[in-house]
C-alpha positions, 0 to 999 in steps of 0.5 A: 784326723776325724771329720765331723759332718753336720746338718740340721736334718740328721745326726752328726757323722764322724769319719776319718779324713782318709775315708771321707776324701774319696767319698767327697771326691765322688760327691763332686768336691775338688781339692787343690791339696792332697789332704782334705780341707779342714772345713767345707760345705755341700750346698743345697744346690749340690746335693743331687749331684753329690748323692748321685756321685756317692751312689755311683761310687758305692755301686762300683765297689764290688768288694763284699762288706761281710761274710755272706755264709752266715756260718758261726764256726770258730774259724770265721774271721773276727768282725774287727778284721773284716773288710769295710766296703765303700757301701758300709763306709758311705752309708751314714753320710749318704743318708745325711745327704738324702735327709738334707735334700728332703729338708733343703739344708746344707751339709758341712764338715769340720775337724771333730772336737777332741774328747 
């Protein structure tokens, strides 16, 4: 399922639920079920804790996001096959949370509308 994060202070962020769940758990959200709830909110009061938790998750991810060699030979792995690290995965939501904190706004999530 695709999850849509929204805030008045930033553009919408789309993320698969299986990728959003560990990020939201790092942000301090607790879930009673194994699946991510369809709807939720990170309130203004929770933003500092959420940002700190996601920053700690990103810092703990030691896997590289990309090949740092910079070589452009034909044997390089295609970008679609490369590992996507937590830093790259969490960055759009982390940016949204920081902007929401600066403007004192909530961040919500819900299922993305079907196209």
